PDB file of N, CA, C and O in Angstrom:
ATOM      1  N   PHE A   1      -4.550  15.744  -2.513  1.00  0.00           N
ATOM      2  CA  PHE A   1      -5.659  15.883  -3.426  1.00  0.00           C
ATOM      3  C   PHE A   1      -6.709  16.805  -2.834  1.00  0.00           C
ATOM      4  O   PHE A   1      -6.597  17.234  -1.686  1.00  0.00           O
ATOM      5  N   ARG A   2      -7.707  17.100  -3.606  1.00  0.00           N
ATOM      6  CA  ARG A   2      -8.733  18.063  -3.214  1.00  0.00           C
ATOM      7  C   ARG A   2      -9.685  17.491  -2.167  1.00  0.00           C
ATOM      8  O   ARG A   2      -9.824  16.277  -2.021  1.00  0.00           O
ATOM      9  N   ALA A   3     -10.333  18.402  -1.445  1.00  0.00           N
ATOM     10  CA  ALA A   3     -11.330  17.998  -0.445  1.00  0.00           C
ATOM     11  C   ALA A   3     -12.484  17.259  -1.112  1.00  0.00           C
ATOM     12  O   ALA A   3     -13.075  16.366  -0.505  1.00  0.00           O
ATOM     13  N   THR A   4     -12.812  17.615  -2.346  1.00  0.00           N
ATOM     14  CA  THR A   4     -13.907  16.933  -3.044  1.00  0.00           C
ATOM     15  C   THR A   4     -13.564  15.467  -3.310  1.00  0.00           C
ATOM     16  O   THR A   4     -14.455  14.624  -3.409  1.00  0.00           O
ATOM     17  N   THR A   5     -12.282  15.173  -3.425  1.00  0.00           N
ATOM     18  CA  THR A   5     -11.864  13.778  -3.592  1.00  0.00           C
ATOM     19  C   THR A   5     -12.184  12.986  -2.338  1.00  0.00           C
ATOM     20  O   THR A   5     -12.688  11.865  -2.419  1.00  0.00           O
ATOM     21  N   LEU A   6     -11.894  13.563  -1.175  1.00  0.00           N
ATOM     22  CA  LEU A   6     -12.227  12.885   0.082  1.00  0.00           C
ATOM     23  C   LEU A   6     -13.729  12.736   0.245  1.00  0.00           C
ATOM     24  O   LEU A   6     -14.196  11.738   0.795  1.00  0.00           O
ATOM     25  N   GLU A   7     -14.488  13.712  -0.224  1.00  0.00           N
ATOM     26  CA  GLU A   7     -15.945  13.598  -0.157  1.00  0.00           C
ATOM     27  C   GLU A   7     -16.429  12.429  -1.004  1.00  0.00           C
ATOM     28  O   GLU A   7     -17.381  11.744  -0.630  1.00  0.00           O
ATOM     29  N   ALA A   8     -15.784  12.199  -2.139  1.00  0.00           N
ATOM     30  CA  ALA A   8     -16.193  11.119  -3.041  1.00  0.00           C
ATOM     31  C   ALA A   8     -15.677   9.752  -2.604  1.00  0.00           C
ATOM     32  O   ALA A   8     -16.359   8.743  -2.788  1.00  0.00           O
ATOM     33  N   THR A   9     -14.478   9.712  -2.027  1.00  0.00           N
ATOM     34  CA  THR A   9     -13.863   8.417  -1.711  1.00  0.00           C
ATOM     35  C   THR A   9     -13.903   8.066  -0.234  1.00  0.00           C
ATOM     36  O   THR A   9     -13.785   6.896   0.127  1.00  0.00           O
ATOM     37  N   GLY A  10     -14.069   9.063   0.620  1.00  0.00           N
ATOM     38  CA  GLY A  10     -13.993   8.825   2.059  1.00  0.00           C
ATOM     39  C   GLY A  10     -12.548   8.907   2.529  1.00  0.00           C
ATOM     40  O   GLY A  10     -11.613   8.893   1.729  1.00  0.00           O
ATOM     41  N   VAL A  11     -12.390   8.991   3.827  1.00  0.00           N
ATOM     42  CA  VAL A  11     -11.039   9.074   4.383  1.00  0.00           C
ATOM     43  C   VAL A  11     -10.381   7.699   4.348  1.00  0.00           C
ATOM     44  O   VAL A  11     -11.079   6.685   4.380  1.00  0.00           O
ATOM     45  N   PRO A  12      -9.059   7.644   4.284  1.00  0.00           N
ATOM     46  CA  PRO A  12      -8.363   6.351   4.303  1.00  0.00           C
ATOM     47  C   PRO A  12      -8.680   5.567   5.578  1.00  0.00           C
ATOM     48  O   PRO A  12      -8.943   6.149   6.630  1.00  0.00           O
ATOM     49  N   ASP A  13      -8.650   4.263   5.467  1.00  0.00           N
ATOM     50  CA  ASP A  13      -8.892   3.371   6.601  1.00  0.00           C
ATOM     51  C   ASP A  13      -7.710   3.472   7.562  1.00  0.00           C
ATOM     52  O   ASP A  13      -6.595   3.079   7.220  1.00  0.00           O
ATOM     53  N   LEU A  14      -7.948   3.995   8.753  1.00  0.00           N
ATOM     54  CA  LEU A  14      -6.867   4.202   9.717  1.00  0.00           C
ATOM     55  C   LEU A  14      -6.183   2.904  10.131  1.00  0.00           C
ATOM     56  O   LEU A  14      -5.021   2.927  10.537  1.00  0.00           O
ATOM     57  N   ARG A  15      -6.879   1.773  10.036  1.00  0.00           N
ATOM     58  CA  ARG A  15      -6.258   0.493  10.400  1.00  0.00           C
ATOM     59  C   ARG A  15      -5.061   0.179   9.511  1.00  0.00           C
ATOM     60  O   ARG A  15      -4.169  -0.573   9.905  1.00  0.00           O
ATOM     61  N   LEU A  16      -5.041   0.750   8.322  1.00  0.00           N
ATOM     62  CA  LEU A  16      -3.996   0.427   7.350  1.00  0.00           C
ATOM     63  C   LEU A  16      -2.863   1.439   7.331  1.00  0.00           C
ATOM     64  O   LEU A  16      -2.004   1.376   6.451  1.00  0.00           O
ATOM     65  N   PHE A  17      -2.838   2.372   8.281  1.00  0.00           N
ATOM     66  CA  PHE A  17      -1.866   3.461   8.222  1.00  0.00           C
ATOM     67  C   PHE A  17      -0.430   2.962   8.102  1.00  0.00           C
ATOM     68  O   PHE A  17       0.344   3.506   7.314  1.00  0.00           O
ATOM     69  N   PHE A  18      -0.072   1.966   8.848  1.00  0.00           N
ATOM     70  CA  PHE A  18       1.322   1.523   8.884  1.00  0.00           C
ATOM     71  C   PHE A  18       1.757   0.827   7.599  1.00  0.00           C
ATOM     72  O   PHE A  18       2.881   1.024   7.136  1.00  0.00           O
ATOM     73  N   ARG A  19       0.896   0.035   7.035  1.00  0.00           N
ATOM     74  CA  ARG A  19       1.220  -0.709   5.814  1.00  0.00           C
ATOM     75  C   ARG A  19      -0.037  -0.896   4.973  1.00  0.00           C
ATOM     76  O   ARG A  19      -1.024  -1.444   5.464  1.00  0.00           O
ATOM     77  N   GLY A  20      -0.023  -0.458   3.728  1.00  0.00           N
ATOM     78  CA  GLY A  20      -1.125  -0.726   2.816  1.00  0.00           C
ATOM     79  C   GLY A  20      -2.081   0.426   2.597  1.00  0.00           C
ATOM     80  O   GLY A  20      -3.007   0.310   1.794  1.00  0.00           O
ATOM     81  N   ASP A  21      -1.883   1.538   3.294  1.00  0.00           N
ATOM     82  CA  ASP A  21      -2.826   2.646   3.151  1.00  0.00           C
ATOM     83  C   ASP A  21      -2.854   3.194   1.727  1.00  0.00           C
ATOM     84  O   ASP A  21      -3.921   3.554   1.229  1.00  0.00           O
ATOM     85  N   GLU A  22      -1.704   3.265   1.066  1.00  0.00           N
ATOM     86  CA  GLU A  22      -1.672   3.797  -0.288  1.00  0.00           C
ATOM     87  C   GLU A  22      -2.416   2.878  -1.263  1.00  0.00           C
ATOM     88  O   GLU A  22      -3.017   3.362  -2.223  1.00  0.00           O
ATOM     89  N   THR A  23      -2.383   1.586  -1.035  1.00  0.00           N
ATOM     90  CA  THR A  23      -3.109   0.639  -1.884  1.00  0.00           C
ATOM     91  C   THR A  23      -4.607   0.831  -1.728  1.00  0.00           C
ATOM     92  O   THR A  23      -5.350   0.824  -2.710  1.00  0.00           O
ATOM     93  N   GLU A  24      -5.041   1.001  -0.493  1.00  0.00           N
ATOM     94  CA  GLU A  24      -6.469   1.173  -0.225  1.00  0.00           C
ATOM     95  C   GLU A  24      -6.980   2.485  -0.818  1.00  0.00           C
ATOM     96  O   GLU A  24      -8.071   2.511  -1.387  1.00  0.00           O
ATOM     97  N   VAL A  25      -6.226   3.562  -0.699  1.00  0.00           N
ATOM     98  CA  VAL A  25      -6.631   4.847  -1.279  1.00  0.00           C
ATOM     99  C   VAL A  25      -6.690   4.742  -2.802  1.00  0.00           C
ATOM    100  O   VAL A  25      -7.606   5.281  -3.422  1.00  0.00           O
ATOM    101  N   HIS A  26      -5.727   4.056  -3.407  1.00  0.00           N
ATOM    102  CA  HIS A  26      -5.727   3.876  -4.861  1.00  0.00           C
ATOM    103  C   HIS A  26      -6.971   3.113  -5.308  1.00  0.00           C
ATOM    104  O   HIS A  26      -7.589   3.482  -6.307  1.00  0.00           O
ATOM    105  N   ARG A  27      -7.342   2.071  -4.597  1.00  0.00           N
ATOM    106  CA  ARG A  27      -8.546   1.305  -4.952  1.00  0.00           C
ATOM    107  C   ARG A  27      -9.801   2.169  -4.846  1.00  0.00           C
ATOM    108  O   ARG A  27     -10.697   2.070  -5.684  1.00  0.00           O
ATOM    109  N   ARG A  28      -9.865   3.013  -3.820  1.00  0.00           N
ATOM    110  CA  ARG A  28     -11.015   3.913  -3.682  1.00  0.00           C
ATOM    111  C   ARG A  28     -11.079   4.893  -4.849  1.00  0.00           C
ATOM    112  O   ARG A  28     -12.157   5.169  -5.376  1.00  0.00           O
ATOM    113  N   LEU A  29      -9.924   5.417  -5.251  1.00  0.00           N
ATOM    114  CA  LEU A  29      -9.892   6.334  -6.391  1.00  0.00           C
ATOM    115  C   LEU A  29     -10.372   5.642  -7.661  1.00  0.00           C
ATOM    116  O   LEU A  29     -11.148   6.218  -8.424  1.00  0.00           O
ATOM    117  N   LEU A  30      -9.925   4.428  -7.892  1.00  0.00           N
ATOM    118  CA  LEU A  30     -10.363   3.690  -9.079  1.00  0.00           C
ATOM    119  C   LEU A  30     -11.875   3.495  -9.081  1.00  0.00           C
ATOM    120  O   LEU A  30     -12.535   3.715 -10.096  1.00  0.00           O
ATOM    121  N   ARG A  31     -12.417   3.081  -7.940  1.00  0.00           N
ATOM    122  CA  ARG A  31     -13.866   2.843  -7.842  1.00  0.00           C
ATOM    123  C   ARG A  31     -14.673   4.130  -7.996  1.00  0.00           C
ATOM    124  O   ARG A  31     -15.805   4.091  -8.476  1.00  0.00           O
ATOM    125  N   SER A  32     -14.114   5.257  -7.599  1.00  0.00           N
ATOM    126  CA  SER A  32     -14.849   6.522  -7.643  1.00  0.00           C
ATOM    127  C   SER A  32     -15.064   7.020  -9.068  1.00  0.00           C
ATOM    128  O   SER A  32     -16.017   7.753  -9.332  1.00  0.00           O
ATOM    129  N   GLY A  33     -14.189   6.630  -9.980  1.00  0.00           N
ATOM    130  CA  GLY A  33     -14.279   7.118 -11.345  1.00  0.00           C
ATOM    131  C   GLY A  33     -13.696   8.509 -11.536  1.00  0.00           C
ATOM    132  O   GLY A  33     -13.735   9.052 -12.640  1.00  0.00           O
ATOM    133  N   LEU A  34     -13.155   9.092 -10.471  1.00  0.00           N
ATOM    134  CA  LEU A  34     -12.537  10.412 -10.581  1.00  0.00           C
ATOM    135  C   LEU A  34     -11.253  10.318 -11.402  1.00  0.00           C
ATOM    136  O   LEU A  34     -10.541   9.317 -11.323  1.00  0.00           O
ATOM    137  N   PRO A  35     -10.954  11.348 -12.184  1.00  0.00           N
ATOM    138  CA  PRO A  35      -9.690  11.335 -12.919  1.00  0.00           C
ATOM    139  C   PRO A  35      -8.525  11.587 -11.957  1.00  0.00           C
ATOM    140  O   PRO A  35      -8.618  12.433 -11.068  1.00  0.00           O
ATOM    141  N   PHE A  36      -7.450  10.856 -12.140  1.00  0.00           N
ATOM    142  CA  PHE A  36      -6.246  11.081 -11.343  1.00  0.00           C
ATOM    143  C   PHE A  36      -5.049  10.612 -12.149  1.00  0.00           C
ATOM    144  O   PHE A  36      -5.194   9.890 -13.135  1.00  0.00           O
ATOM    145  N   GLY A  37      -3.889  11.020 -11.732  1.00  0.00           N
ATOM    146  CA  GLY A  37      -2.685  10.641 -12.456  1.00  0.00           C
ATOM    147  C   GLY A  37      -1.494  10.599 -11.530  1.00  0.00           C
ATOM    148  O   GLY A  37      -1.607  10.836 -10.327  1.00  0.00           O
ATOM    149  N   THR A  38      -0.366  10.296 -12.104  1.00  0.00           N
ATOM    150  CA  THR A  38       0.885  10.216 -11.364  1.00  0.00           C
ATOM    151  C   THR A  38       1.834  11.276 -11.890  1.00  0.00           C
ATOM    152  O   THR A  38       2.002  11.419 -13.101  1.00  0.00           O
ATOM    153  N   CYS A  39       2.445  12.007 -10.999  1.00  0.00           N
ATOM    154  CA  CYS A  39       3.442  13.005 -11.379  1.00  0.00           C
ATOM    155  C   CYS A  39       4.792  12.301 -11.506  1.00  0.00           C
ATOM    156  O   CYS A  39       5.375  11.886 -10.504  1.00  0.00           O
ATOM    157  N   LEU A  40       5.278  12.169 -12.710  1.00  0.00           N
ATOM    158  CA  LEU A  40       6.514  11.436 -12.956  1.00  0.00           C
ATOM    159  C   LEU A  40       7.759  12.192 -12.515  1.00  0.00           C
ATOM    160  O   LEU A  40       8.829  11.596 -12.395  1.00  0.00           O
ATOM    161  N   ASN A  41       7.639  13.484 -12.273  1.00  0.00           N
ATOM    162  CA  ASN A  41       8.789  14.283 -11.854  1.00  0.00           C
ATOM    163  C   ASN A  41       8.848  14.490 -10.349  1.00  0.00           C
ATOM    164  O   ASN A  41       9.735  15.189  -9.858  1.00  0.00           O
ATOM    165  N   ALA A  42       7.931  13.902  -9.617  1.00  0.00           N
ATOM    166  CA  ALA A  42       7.909  14.079  -8.162  1.00  0.00           C
ATOM    167  C   ALA A  42       9.109  13.376  -7.531  1.00  0.00           C
ATOM    168  O   ALA A  42       9.554  12.326  -7.996  1.00  0.00           O
ATOM    169  N   ILE A  43       9.612  13.976  -6.476  1.00  0.00           N
ATOM    170  CA  ILE A  43      10.723  13.391  -5.724  1.00  0.00           C
ATOM    171  C   ILE A  43      10.279  13.254  -4.277  1.00  0.00           C
ATOM    172  O   ILE A  43       9.760  14.204  -3.691  1.00  0.00           O
ATOM    173  N   TYR A  44      10.480  12.085  -3.703  1.00  0.00           N
ATOM    174  CA  TYR A  44      10.138  11.882  -2.299  1.00  0.00           C
ATOM    175  C   TYR A  44      11.128  10.906  -1.690  1.00  0.00           C
ATOM    176  O   TYR A  44      11.759  10.119  -2.395  1.00  0.00           O
ATOM    177  N   LEU A  45      11.253  10.966  -0.395  1.00  0.00           N
ATOM    178  CA  LEU A  45      12.139  10.052   0.321  1.00  0.00           C
ATOM    179  C   LEU A  45      11.309   8.929   0.920  1.00  0.00           C
ATOM    180  O   LEU A  45      10.319   9.175   1.609  1.00  0.00           O
ATOM    181  N   HIS A  46      11.708   7.721   0.658  1.00  0.00           N
ATOM    182  CA  HIS A  46      10.995   6.559   1.180  1.00  0.00           C
ATOM    183  C   HIS A  46      12.028   5.467   1.416  1.00  0.00           C
ATOM    184  O   HIS A  46      12.920   5.274   0.589  1.00  0.00           O
ATOM    185  N   PRO A  47      11.923   4.756   2.519  1.00  0.00           N
ATOM    186  CA  PRO A  47      12.891   3.678   2.757  1.00  0.00           C
ATOM    187  C   PRO A  47      12.840   2.631   1.646  1.00  0.00           C
ATOM    188  O   PRO A  47      11.768   2.302   1.138  1.00  0.00           O
ATOM    189  N   GLN A  48      13.977   2.126   1.287  1.00  0.00           N
ATOM    190  CA  GLN A  48      14.059   1.060   0.285  1.00  0.00           C
ATOM    191  C   GLN A  48      13.542  -0.216   0.939  1.00  0.00           C
ATOM    192  O   GLN A  48      13.949  -0.544   2.053  1.00  0.00           O
ATOM    193  N   GLY A  49      12.663  -0.933   0.271  1.00  0.00           N
ATOM    194  CA  GLY A  49      12.073  -2.122   0.875  1.00  0.00           C
ATOM    195  C   GLY A  49      12.377  -3.409   0.139  1.00  0.00           C
ATOM    196  O   GLY A  49      11.806  -4.454   0.452  1.00  0.00           O
ATOM    197  N   GLY A  50      13.275  -3.346  -0.840  1.00  0.00           N
ATOM    198  CA  GLY A  50      13.568  -4.535  -1.633  1.00  0.00           C
ATOM    199  C   GLY A  50      14.130  -5.689  -0.837  1.00  0.00           C
ATOM    200  O   GLY A  50      13.963  -6.849  -1.213  1.00  0.00           O
ATOM    201  N   ASP A  51      14.803  -5.374   0.275  1.00  0.00           N
ATOM    202  CA  ASP A  51      15.384  -6.449   1.082  1.00  0.00           C
ATOM    203  C   ASP A  51      14.327  -7.229   1.859  1.00  0.00           C
ATOM    204  O   ASP A  51      14.644  -8.241   2.483  1.00  0.00           O
ATOM    205  N   GLU A  52      13.069  -6.769   1.830  1.00  0.00           N
ATOM    206  CA  GLU A  52      11.986  -7.489   2.506  1.00  0.00           C
ATOM    207  C   GLU A  52      11.506  -8.689   1.696  1.00  0.00           C
ATOM    208  O   GLU A  52      10.792  -9.542   2.223  1.00  0.00           O
ATOM    209  N   PHE A  53      11.883  -8.763   0.434  1.00  0.00           N
ATOM    210  CA  PHE A  53      11.403  -9.844  -0.422  1.00  0.00           C
ATOM    211  C   PHE A  53      12.413 -10.987  -0.432  1.00  0.00           C
ATOM    212  O   PHE A  53      13.586 -10.797  -0.756  1.00  0.00           O
ATOM    213  N   LYS A  54      11.941 -12.161  -0.077  1.00  0.00           N
ATOM    214  CA  LYS A  54      12.799 -13.345   0.054  1.00  0.00           C
ATOM    215  C   LYS A  54      12.396 -14.388  -0.987  1.00  0.00           C
ATOM    216  O   LYS A  54      11.210 -14.559  -1.268  1.00  0.00           O
ATOM    217  N   PRO A  55      13.385 -15.088  -1.562  1.00  0.00           N
ATOM    218  CA  PRO A  55      13.058 -16.131  -2.537  1.00  0.00           C
ATOM    219  C   PRO A  55      12.444 -17.353  -1.861  1.00  0.00           C
ATOM    220  O   PRO A  55      12.831 -17.735  -0.757  1.00  0.00           O
ATOM    221  N   ILE A  56      11.483 -17.952  -2.547  1.00  0.00           N
ATOM    222  CA  ILE A  56      10.884 -19.218  -2.106  1.00  0.00           C
ATOM    223  C   ILE A  56      10.810 -20.144  -3.316  1.00  0.00           C
ATOM    224  O   ILE A  56      10.986 -19.703  -4.451  1.00  0.00           O
ATOM    225  N   LEU A  57      10.554 -21.402  -3.076  1.00  0.00           N
ATOM    226  CA  LEU A  57      10.437 -22.405  -4.141  1.00  0.00           C
ATOM    227  C   LEU A  57      11.661 -22.397  -5.052  1.00  0.00           C
ATOM    228  O   LEU A  57      11.549 -22.379  -6.278  1.00  0.00           O
ATOM    229  N   GLY A  58      12.823 -22.409  -4.421  1.00  0.00           N
ATOM    230  CA  GLY A  58      14.066 -22.454  -5.184  1.00  0.00           C
ATOM    231  C   GLY A  58      14.309 -21.213  -6.020  1.00  0.00           C
ATOM    232  O   GLY A  58      14.981 -21.281  -7.048  1.00  0.00           O
ATOM    233  N   GLY A  59      13.772 -20.080  -5.593  1.00  0.00           N
ATOM    234  CA  GLY A  59      13.962 -18.832  -6.317  1.00  0.00           C
ATOM    235  C   GLY A  59      12.960 -18.594  -7.429  1.00  0.00           C
ATOM    236  O   GLY A  59      13.039 -17.581  -8.124  1.00  0.00           O
ATOM    237  N   ARG A  60      12.012 -19.514  -7.610  1.00  0.00           N
ATOM    238  CA  ARG A  60      11.013 -19.334  -8.668  1.00  0.00           C
ATOM    239  C   ARG A  60       9.982 -18.270  -8.308  1.00  0.00           C
ATOM    240  O   ARG A  60       9.334 -17.707  -9.190  1.00  0.00           O
ATOM    241  N   MET A  61       9.830 -17.994  -7.017  1.00  0.00           N
ATOM    242  CA  MET A  61       8.909 -16.954  -6.545  1.00  0.00           C
ATOM    243  C   MET A  61       9.583 -16.200  -5.410  1.00  0.00           C
ATOM    244  O   MET A  61      10.572 -16.662  -4.842  1.00  0.00           O
ATOM    245  N   HIS A  62       9.036 -15.034  -5.087  1.00  0.00           N
ATOM    246  CA  HIS A  62       9.511 -14.249  -3.948  1.00  0.00           C
ATOM    247  C   HIS A  62       8.315 -13.878  -3.083  1.00  0.00           C
ATOM    248  O   HIS A  62       7.203 -13.707  -3.583  1.00  0.00           O
ATOM    249  N   THR A  63       8.552 -13.756  -1.795  1.00  0.00           N
ATOM    250  CA  THR A  63       7.502 -13.334  -0.874  1.00  0.00           C
ATOM    251  C   THR A  63       8.031 -12.227   0.020  1.00  0.00           C
ATOM    252  O   THR A  63       9.227 -12.151   0.301  1.00  0.00           O
ATOM    253  N   GLN A  64       7.128 -11.381   0.456  1.00  0.00           N
ATOM    254  CA  GLN A  64       7.516 -10.277   1.335  1.00  0.00           C
ATOM    255  C   GLN A  64       7.565 -10.784   2.767  1.00  0.00           C
ATOM    256  O   GLN A  64       6.572 -11.283   3.296  1.00  0.00           O
ATOM    257  N   TYR A  65       8.726 -10.651   3.385  1.00  0.00           N
ATOM    258  CA  TYR A  65       8.915 -11.097   4.766  1.00  0.00           C
ATOM    259  C   TYR A  65       9.856 -10.122   5.469  1.00  0.00           C
ATOM    260  O   TYR A  65      11.064 -10.352   5.517  1.00  0.00           O
ATOM    261  N   PRO A  66       9.302  -9.020   6.020  1.00  0.00           N
ATOM    262  CA  PRO A  66      10.153  -8.042   6.705  1.00  0.00           C
ATOM    263  C   PRO A  66      10.849  -8.652   7.918  1.00  0.00           C
ATOM    264  O   PRO A  66      10.257  -9.452   8.643  1.00  0.00           O
ATOM    265  N   GLU A  67      12.097  -8.275   8.134  1.00  0.00           N
ATOM    266  CA  GLU A  67      12.840  -8.747   9.308  1.00  0.00           C
ATOM    267  C   GLU A  67      12.251  -8.179  10.599  1.00  0.00           C
ATOM    268  O   GLU A  67      12.213  -8.865  11.620  1.00  0.00           O
ATOM    269  N   ASN A  68      11.792  -6.928  10.553  1.00  0.00           N
ATOM    270  CA  ASN A  68      11.231  -6.266  11.719  1.00  0.00           C
ATOM    271  C   ASN A  68       9.880  -6.892  12.072  1.00  0.00           C
ATOM    272  O   ASN A  68       8.986  -6.967  11.230  1.00  0.00           O
ATOM    273  N   GLU A  69       9.741  -7.334  13.309  1.00  0.00           N
ATOM    274  CA  GLU A  69       8.527  -8.040  13.728  1.00  0.00           C
ATOM    275  C   GLU A  69       7.272  -7.173  13.597  1.00  0.00           C
ATOM    276  O   GLU A  69       6.216  -7.669  13.205  1.00  0.00           O
ATOM    277  N   THR A  70       7.382  -5.897  13.920  1.00  0.00           N
ATOM    278  CA  THR A  70       6.225  -5.000  13.822  1.00  0.00           C
ATOM    279  C   THR A  70       5.810  -4.818  12.370  1.00  0.00           C
ATOM    280  O   THR A  70       4.624  -4.891  12.049  1.00  0.00           O
ATOM    281  N   LYS A  71       6.775  -4.582  11.494  1.00  0.00           N
ATOM    282  CA  LYS A  71       6.462  -4.444  10.071  1.00  0.00           C
ATOM    283  C   LYS A  71       5.840  -5.723   9.526  1.00  0.00           C
ATOM    284  O   LYS A  71       4.890  -5.684   8.745  1.00  0.00           O
ATOM    285  N   ARG A  72       6.389  -6.855   9.950  1.00  0.00           N
ATOM    286  CA  ARG A  72       5.872  -8.145   9.485  1.00  0.00           C
ATOM    287  C   ARG A  72       4.418  -8.321   9.921  1.00  0.00           C
ATOM    288  O   ARG A  72       3.582  -8.753   9.127  1.00  0.00           O
ATOM    289  N   TYR A  73       4.115  -7.992  11.172  1.00  0.00           N
ATOM    290  CA  TYR A  73       2.747  -8.121  11.687  1.00  0.00           C
ATOM    291  C   TYR A  73       1.778  -7.292  10.844  1.00  0.00           C
ATOM    292  O   TYR A  73       0.761  -7.804  10.377  1.00  0.00           O
ATOM    293  N   TYR A  74       2.100  -6.002  10.650  1.00  0.00           N
ATOM    294  CA  TYR A  74       1.189  -5.126   9.915  1.00  0.00           C
ATOM    295  C   TYR A  74       1.129  -5.469   8.431  1.00  0.00           C
ATOM    296  O   TYR A  74       0.088  -5.291   7.799  1.00  0.00           O
ATOM    297  N   THR A  75       2.217  -5.952   7.876  1.00  0.00           N
ATOM    298  CA  THR A  75       2.202  -6.362   6.472  1.00  0.00           C
ATOM    299  C   THR A  75       1.170  -7.453   6.246  1.00  0.00           C
ATOM    300  O   THR A  75       0.344  -7.344   5.340  1.00  0.00           O
ATOM    301  N   TYR A  76       1.207  -8.497   7.053  1.00  0.00           N
ATOM    302  CA  TYR A  76       0.294  -9.624   6.858  1.00  0.00           C
ATOM    303  C   TYR A  76      -1.113  -9.324   7.344  1.00  0.00           C
ATOM    304  O   TYR A  76      -2.082  -9.747   6.712  1.00  0.00           O
ATOM    305  N   ARG A  77      -1.250  -8.603   8.450  1.00  0.00           N
ATOM    306  CA  ARG A  77      -2.586  -8.254   8.933  1.00  0.00           C
ATOM    307  C   ARG A  77      -3.305  -7.382   7.912  1.00  0.00           C
ATOM    308  O   ARG A  77      -4.466  -7.632   7.589  1.00  0.00           O
ATOM    309  N   ASN A  78      -2.622  -6.362   7.404  1.00  0.00           N
ATOM    310  CA  ASN A  78      -3.258  -5.446   6.472  1.00  0.00           C
ATOM    311  C   ASN A  78      -3.519  -6.088   5.119  1.00  0.00           C
ATOM    312  O   ASN A  78      -4.452  -5.697   4.418  1.00  0.00           O
ATOM    313  N   ARG A  79      -2.719  -7.051   4.752  1.00  0.00           N
ATOM    314  CA  ARG A  79      -2.974  -7.780   3.514  1.00  0.00           C
ATOM    315  C   ARG A  79      -4.333  -8.473   3.592  1.00  0.00           C
ATOM    316  O   ARG A  79      -5.064  -8.539   2.603  1.00  0.00           O
ATOM    317  N   GLY A  80      -4.660  -8.985   4.767  1.00  0.00           N
ATOM    318  CA  GLY A  80      -5.979  -9.599   4.962  1.00  0.00           C
ATOM    319  C   GLY A  80      -7.104  -8.595   4.787  1.00  0.00           C
ATOM    320  O   GLY A  80      -8.118  -8.903   4.162  1.00  0.00           O
ATOM    321  N   TYR A  81      -6.935  -7.390   5.334  1.00  0.00           N
ATOM    322  CA  TYR A  81      -7.947  -6.345   5.152  1.00  0.00           C
ATOM    323  C   TYR A  81      -8.107  -6.009   3.677  1.00  0.00           C
ATOM    324  O   TYR A  81      -9.226  -5.859   3.188  1.00  0.00           O
ATOM    325  N   LEU A  82      -6.993  -5.889   2.970  1.00  0.00           N
ATOM    326  CA  LEU A  82      -7.040  -5.489   1.570  1.00  0.00           C
ATOM    327  C   LEU A  82      -7.636  -6.571   0.677  1.00  0.00           C
ATOM    328  O   LEU A  82      -8.217  -6.257  -0.362  1.00  0.00           O
ATOM    329  N   GLN A  83      -7.503  -7.825   1.059  1.00  0.00           N
ATOM    330  CA  GLN A  83      -8.025  -8.916   0.241  1.00  0.00           C
ATOM    331  C   GLN A  83      -9.486  -9.224   0.531  1.00  0.00           C
ATOM    332  O   GLN A  83     -10.129  -9.955  -0.221  1.00  0.00           O
ATOM    333  N   SER A  84     -10.015  -8.669   1.622  1.00  0.00           N
ATOM    334  CA  SER A  84     -11.420  -8.966   1.957  1.00  0.00           C
ATOM    335  C   SER A  84     -12.378  -8.070   1.206  1.00  0.00           C
ATOM    336  O   SER A  84     -13.592  -8.188   1.371  1.00  0.00           O
TER     337      SER A  84
END
C-alpha cells in the first residue's frame, strides 16, 4: 500500500510479526476510514493451516492448536495482544 496509508495507520506492531500481523493491520485500516479492497485475482503462496484446527466438545467446535511449539506459543500470545 501507499506511504500515506502508513502515515495514517502507523507501522504494523512488530510483536505480531510471526502470527496475527495481518489481522492487526486490517483493524488499523478499518479504524482509519481509508478506502481499501481485496484483489480477487491475486495469487500468493502460503502454507496451508487447516490441520492446525482440532475438534473439541465432540466436534461441535474447533480450536486452533498448532503442532509446532513455536507456532503454538505465538498463536496464543498474539491472540492476547489482539484481544486487548
